[in-house]
C-alpha positions, 0 to 999 in steps of 0.5 A: 504484571509487566507488559512488555512491547517489542517492536517489528523493527526490534525485531527485524535488527535482531534476525540481521544482526544475528546473520551478520555475527553467523556470518562473520563468526561462522555458522554450525548446526550444533556449535553456533546455531541460529537460535544462538545467533537470535539469542546473542543479538537480543542480549538474552542470557537467561529466563528472567533476568531480561525481561524485554531481551527474552520476549525480543527473542522470543518474537524473533524465533517466531518469527524466524519459524513463520518465516521458514514455514517451521514451528521449529527451525531446527529441521531447516537448519539440520537440512543436509547440504545447508550453507552459511550463504542460506541460513544468512538470507533466512534470517535476512529475509525473516527480518523484511529484506535483503542485507541492510 
């Protein structure tokens, strides 16, 4: 059995990078959603390939959901009028602070 330990600083770095990516590439809740940006920032491509990246992305999703008070972030993200700035701010805040 493989035991993985993902540090809070790694999760924070992934959330910050996801925000930076969405700010640069543009955010769209259907084409470039927050969760996809988190996966990309963690280096997660598909289950079973890189267990550390998979665990990191799962913890980052949980951290983001806890910050938003949502089990799944899609509903929050797809709320009418949601902006890229709000999405990026939420990712940075979930990471534990403002823009790095």
